[in-house]
N, C-alpha and C positions, 0 to 999 in steps of 0.2 A: 089041697094047695102047699106048696112047696114052702118048705121054712123060709129058703132064700127069699122068694117073691113075697113071702108074708113080712120078712124084713123090710123090704122095699116100700111095700105100700103103708106101713107103718112111718118110716122114715120121710116119705112124701106127706104124710099127715101132718107130721111135726113140723116139715118145713112151711106147709101153707098155713098153719097156725102161727108160727113165728113171725111169718110174713104179714099177718095182719096187725102185728104191733110194730112194724117197722116204722120209723118216724119218716113221715111223707113231707117233702119239702113243698111249701107252697107254690101253686102254679104261678110263673112270672109273665105279668102282661108286657108284651114289647111292642115299641113303636118301631118307627124308620129308622133309627139309628142302630148301632150296632150293640146287642143286647141279647140276653137269653129270652127264648121265648117257649115256654113250657117244657117238662120232664117227665119221664117215666121209669120206673123199675120194676124188678121181680127178682125171684130166686128159685131154685128147684134142685131136687136129687131126682135126675132121671135122665131121659132122652132130650129134654126141652127145658127152656128156661120159662117159668110161668111168671107173667106180667100181671103182677098188683096193681100195679098203677101204667095205665096206658096214657101215650102222649098225646096232649091236645095243643095246638098251638091258635095263635089269633093272627098273624101275620103271613104273607107269602109274597113272594118266594123265600124261603128258610135254607139253611143249611143243616141237615139232619145227622147228628153223630150217634152212632149206636156201638155199644161196647159189650163184649161178653168176656167173664172172668171164669176158669174151668181150675179146679184143684185136681189138674192132671195134664201132663205134657203129651200124651201120646193121643190123645184124641184128637182128631182134625174137624175143621171146622167149615162147612160149606157156605157162599154169599147167603146172607140173610131175604127173608120175604116179608110182606107186610099187608094187611088190609086194605093201605092206600095205593099198592101196586107201585111203589117208589124202586127207582133202578139204582141199586147200591154198589158201591165203589171200594175195593179194599185200600186201606190206607196205612194200617201198621199193625204189628204185633210184637210181643216178648215173653220169653219163658223165665222162670226163674227157679230157683232150687226148692225143695218141697213140694214137687209137683204143681207150681203154680204157673199158668199160663192167662194172657190177656190178649185178646184181637178186636179190632174194631174198623167198621166201615162207616162210610158216609153216603148221603144221598141229597137230592135237591128237592125239595118240595116245594112245587110251583103255587099252592095255594096254602089256606091254613087247615091243620090236620084235626078231622075229630076222632078222638079217642083210637089212635093208631097203634095197632100192635104187632109188633116183630117178632118173628120165629127165625132162631138160627137153626142150621141143619148140624146134627153131631154124629161122630161115627160111633161114640160109645154109649149104652143106655142107662148107664150105672155110674154118673160123674155128678158130683155138685157145681152148680152154676149160679152164677149172680150176672143178670141183664141189666144195663142202665142206658136210656137213651136221653137227648135233651135236643131242643132246635135252637137255633140261633138266626134272629133278623137282622137287616142291616148288613149281611155280609156280603161278599165278593162271589154271588155264584157262579160266575163263570171262571174264577180263579181262586178257590175257597180258600186255599193254606198260603201262609206268608212262604215266599219263593226261597227263603234263605236256606242254604244246605244244610245248616245246623238244625234243621227242624224237620219231622218230630226228632227228640232227644228221647233216648230209652236207657233205662237202667233197672239193675237186679241185684238180688244178693241176700245175702244174712247179716242182718244189722239190726241196731236199734233206732236206725234213721234210714230214711229215704232223701236221695238228693235228685235234682234234674237241673241241665242249664239251657237258658233260653236266648236263642239268637237270631233277631229278626230283623227284615228291611224295610218295614213299615212302622211307622208311630202309631197307628190305630189298629190294633190286633186283641183279639179274645184270647188271652192264653187258657190252657187247661191242660189239668192233671187225670189221668186215667191211672187207677191204680187196683192191684189186686193183690192178698197177702193172706197169710196164715195167722191170724191174730192170737197173741199170747196173753192178752187181757181183755176183759169183757168189752172194755169201751173202743178196741180198735187201735187206731192211730189218731195222730193230730193233724191239724190243718196246716196246710204250707202257709207260710207267712205273704198276707196280702191276697190271699184266696179265698174264696167262699164256697162252701158246700154246694153242690147241685144237687145230687141224691145219691144215697147209698143202698147197700143192701148185705144182708149176710146168711150164711148157711152153717147154722151151730151142728148139723150132724153131717160130720166129714171126717171120713177116716185117714184123709191125708193132711189135714190139719188137727191133731187128736188135741189140742191145747183147748183153744176157744173157737175153733170152729173156721170156714173160709170167709172171708170178707172182701169188699170192693167198693169203691167210692170214687166219685168224680167232683174235681173243684174247679172253678173258673175265675178269672180276673181279667177285665178290661183296662188295657193300657193306653196311654196317649202319646208315650215315647217309645222310640226304636230301642230293644233291647240288646244287649251287647255282653255277652259272657254274664248273663244274669243268673245266679247261685240261687236254687229255691231247695231248702230243706226244712224237713217236718220230723217229729220223733213218732216211734210205736210207743204204746202206753207203758208197757213193763219190762218187757223182755227182747232178746233178739227175736226178728221175725223174718222169714222166707217172704220175699216178694217180688213183685215185677211192676214196673212204672213206666210210663209212655208221656211225654209232653209235648205237646203241639200247640199251632196259634193260627186261629181263623181270622183272615184279613175282612178290613171293614170293606162295604160296596164303594166303586170308585164314584165320587162326583160328577157331574156334567164335565167332559173334556174341554179345556179352556189353553188360550195360548195367551201368553202374556210377554209382550216385545218392548225393549228399552234399547235406547242408544248411547253412545258413549258420549255424546254432546248433541244438541238439539239443532245445531248448525255447524256446517265444516265449509272450507273453500275448494272449488275446483282441484283437482290433485292432490288433496289432502285426506290421509287415511280416515276412513270412518269406519266405527266399530258397533257391533249390534250384539245383543243376546236376546234368547227365546227360551221361556221356561213354559214347559207343560205342567199342567194340574189335571187332577181326575182321570177319569178313563182306565185304561189298563196300560200300566208300564210294561216295557220300555217304549220311549218315543222317538220316532225318527223327526228331523226337522228338515224343510224346504224353505227358500227364501226367494223373492222376486224384488229386484232393487228400483223399478219403476223406470230403468232404463236399457230395458231389453236384456239384463244380466241377471243370472240367478246363482243362488247359492245353497250350501247345506250346511248342517251341524248346529249346536246349540249355539256356539258362538261362530260369528264370522264379522270379516272386514271386506270393505268396497271404497274403490277410487272411483270417484265420478269427474267425467269428462266435461260436462256441460253443466251451468248454474240452472238453478229453478228448485221448485218445491217437488220433492220426492216422496212419495206414498210405499215405505218398507215393509213388507209383508211377510210374516211367518206362519206355515202351516205345519201344526203338529199333527201327526199319524200316531195312534197308538197301538197296541198288539193286536187290536181286533179290526184295525183297518179304518175306524172313526178317526174324522179328521177336524180340528179346530182352527179357525185362521185369529191371527192378532197382526197388529199394523201400528205403524209408528210414523210420524211425519218429522222428515229431516228438509232443512233449509241448506241448498246448497249455493253459496255465494261464490259470484267471480272472484278470482284471485285478486289481491290487492297489489297495486304498483307505488313507485316510487320515481317520480321525474324531478331530473335536475338538467341547469341549463348553463353553460359555460359560453363567454364569448371572448373571442380574442382582443386584446388590447392592440392599439386603440380603435376607436371608431372616427374615421375621418369623412367629412362630407364628401359625397360623390365617389365613393371607394369602398368598394364591397369588404366586408369583414365577415369572418366565420364564426357561427355559433353552432356549439355542439351540444346535444340533447341526448340523454341518455335514460332509457325508460327501464326501470328492474323488476322484475317479478318478487315481491314482497312476501309472499304468504308462506307458511310452513308446507311441509312435504315436496313432492316433485315438482320442480320449476316447469313451466310452460312459458317459452319464448315471447314477449308481447310485439305484437304485429299492427301494422296501418301507419296513418300519417298523423304528425305531429302539427299542431297548429301554431304558429308563431304570430305575435303581435308585438306592437310598442307603442307607449304613450310619451309625451314629452317633446318629441321631435317627429317629423315626417320620415317617411322611407319604406323600403321594400324587401320583401323576403322572397326567397326562392324556394322549392317545395322541399319537404323534410321527410323522407319515407325509411321508416324503420329498418336495419338489417341487424340479424344475429342470430346465434344457434345457442345460446346461453342463457342464462339467467337474465341478462341485460341485452339489450337492444339498442342501437345509437343510429343517430342521422346529422347531417351537416346540413345548415341553412347559410346563404349567404346574405347578410343584411346590408344593405346601402343606404345611408341617412342622405336627405338632401337640406338639411338643415343642422345648426350647431345646438348644443344644450345637453340636459341629461337625459338619457333614453332608458327607460324602464322596458326591459324585454322580457317577454310572457311566453312561457311555451308550455302548450295544453295538449295532454294525451287524452282522446275521447275513450279510449277503451277499444277492446273487441269482444268476441264473443266469449271469451274466458275471464276477462280483466276488466277491473276498475277503471275508472279516470284518475287522472292526477295532475297535477302541474306546478312549475316552479317559476321564479322571476329572478333577473339579475340586472341591476342598475349599472350604467356606465356613461362615463361622459364622452360626447361625439364634440370633436373640435374640427376646426376648418383645414384645408389641406395645406401643406408646407408649402412656403413661397419666400423667394429674397425679393424685400421690398427694396434695398440698394445696395451697391457694391460700389465703393469708390477707392481712388488712390489720392492721397494729401496732394500730389503732383502730378499733373498730367504729363510734364514735360521734366527731365531731370538731368543731370549730369552725371557721368558715370563717377561712383564714390559717394553720390549725395542721398541722403537719406528719404526714402520714400515710405508712407504707412497705408497700407489697405485695410478697410473696414467694410464688414459684412452685417446688413441689418435684415431678420427675418422677421416672419410671422406663421401662426399656425404649426403642424406638425406635432409630433408627439416627441416630448423629452426623454433622454437627453439627444441634444445634436451633435453631429460632429462636422466638421470641416475639412475641405481639402483643396489646396491650390495647385493650379498648372499654368503652364507657359510662363514661368517667372523668369527673369532676365538672371544672369550669371551673377552669384552675390546674394540671390535671396533663396531660402529654403522653404518649403511647404510646414505649416505648423498647424495642430489641431485648435485654433482659436479665432475669435471673432473679428481681431486684427493681428495685422502680420505688418511688422517693420523691418526693413532690411537695406542695403547700400547696393544698388546694383552696380557691377562691374564692368558690364559690356553694353557697347552702345546698339542702337536699333530700336525698332518698333516691336511691342509686345502686347500682343491680346491675353491678357490674364483671365484665368478662369477659377471662380471658386465653385466647388460644388458641397450642397450641405444636404447631410443625410440625417434622417431622425430613426427612432428605435424599431419602428416599423418599416425600416428600411425604404421609406420613402426619400426622394431626393430632388432639389431642386439647383439649376445652373444658372450662373450671371457671369459676364464678362466686361471688364473695363481696359481700356487703351493706356499702355505707358509708352512713352518715349523716352530713350535714354541718350544724352548727347555725348560729347567728348568729356573727358575730366577736364577740369577748370586747371588754369597754370596761373602763379600769384595770385589766384581768387578771383582771376579774368578769365574770360572764356578762352577757350583754348587760342585760337588766332592771335586774339590781340595780346595775350599773356606773351605766346611766343614771338610776336612783332616787339613787345617791349624788350624781351629778354634779348633779341636780335639788336635791337638799337643801343642797348647797353653794351651789349659786347663789341658792337663797333664802333660806339664811343669810347670805351675803354681802349680800344684797339687804337683808336686815332690818337689819344691822349698817349698812348705809350709810344708809338711811332714819332709824335713830334717831341717827346721828351728825349727819345734817343737821338732824333735829328740834331736837336739843340745842344745836345751832348757834345756830339762829334765835331760840330762846327767850332764850340771853343778850344777843342783841343788842336785844331788845324790852325789856329790863329796865332802869328809870332807875338813872341812877348814885347812887351812895349819898352822902349827906349829910356833909359833913366838919364837924367842930365844932373850933373854932379854940380 
């Protein structure tokens, strides 16, 4: 036998002997949650890694991780095979200085494994190897690894410590460390903080790791929070060691896909913006969302809004679809109320019996959101007096619509006007009232002159008496004789200066521009002379003039006679 072959056999014997003393991690019984489910390990110098502890699991399906560490960087590794005939997929590899190389694969075991043994194919028959594997139950077997682009993280070098960085997208992951290194002390390396040892192996006879041999170990930690640039470091025991490490994260199996729907409010008005949100859980992200709003409309997105045009109870449904095409439905009920309205009525003053007055009704859309113009007919009624209304049909294109109705009262008193809007297909009802006094129509009860016959220049007073109407009243006189001017008063005094017969008319107008007329006759005679009727006065004046003239003539006559008479003879 050649010396070289004899050395290899001796080395193999030493490795096998040492393998029997490698501390074995007890088998971990797994349930249905994310956890370890058995592990195995082995080591060898030669063409294969010899499994001293084969993998046995209790659950299925499981994610199976198998790692091979080699103290050579030129050896190539072909995909492994195993006694359970699993289908293996390459996940990652890393090389480091000092001829350190690690590579790992994974497989899905649909059922528990009974002492499964994994074999890696190597291109070199004279390398030292350490092989480790373990099972993970409760994992997402459809997408085993956390999808964050930062995973897996790899590192290598010559150092007294090894470091990795974890970035994950899911809160519930199993973090793992795969490590191969040339030990510079008998114990090897320390454990990453927070991680527990899964299994380990070593090869003391290793020409590429002359100090204490080639070693490898796997560690795991189950976390419940998303990792964001979480640094993990651990020391080597005595000195600088050549190493290569890989950090990865296996994500937990999703729960049943579900959809949860919430509404911004449990009730909105027609035309008001309603908001909804939908949250998917379980299944396999990412999710897509589709909506039905129970009025024939549809939508998409995790959050959406919708405006309803008709009232009613709406069953708003969201369908969540995950990455595998699985769907789940959620729904919420939304009450869509008619839009509220505000009605106001205003009636023109005054109300006069047997005369129509206008009442104006305004109905306003009073809800938030986009207005809808109220439509329909407003009902009008009254109490306190009797009367009738004309129809009031709303007209408008904005938030408010209006209509006019003519109210004709047939009795006097206080009228309470009620305007009632019954609502339409999108609006609620509303009403308003207004009270107003109803008076009688304007009339002139009397129109008189203080004298029916006057002489020119003699004072006459006209007096008007009215009833009903809407204060304040205005007065206008017409057909007055000369010397009289119209004034806005209930009495008019003047001195006519022209003779004749006059039909004096008064027109009374109220604030509602209703008017009434009345007429009285005035006869104006000649102006008095010497306080006597004109004929008599003139006769007196004429007689006086004639008498005075006669006296003057007689006086002149007598005076003339005296002058013609001869002077009387005097006797001596």
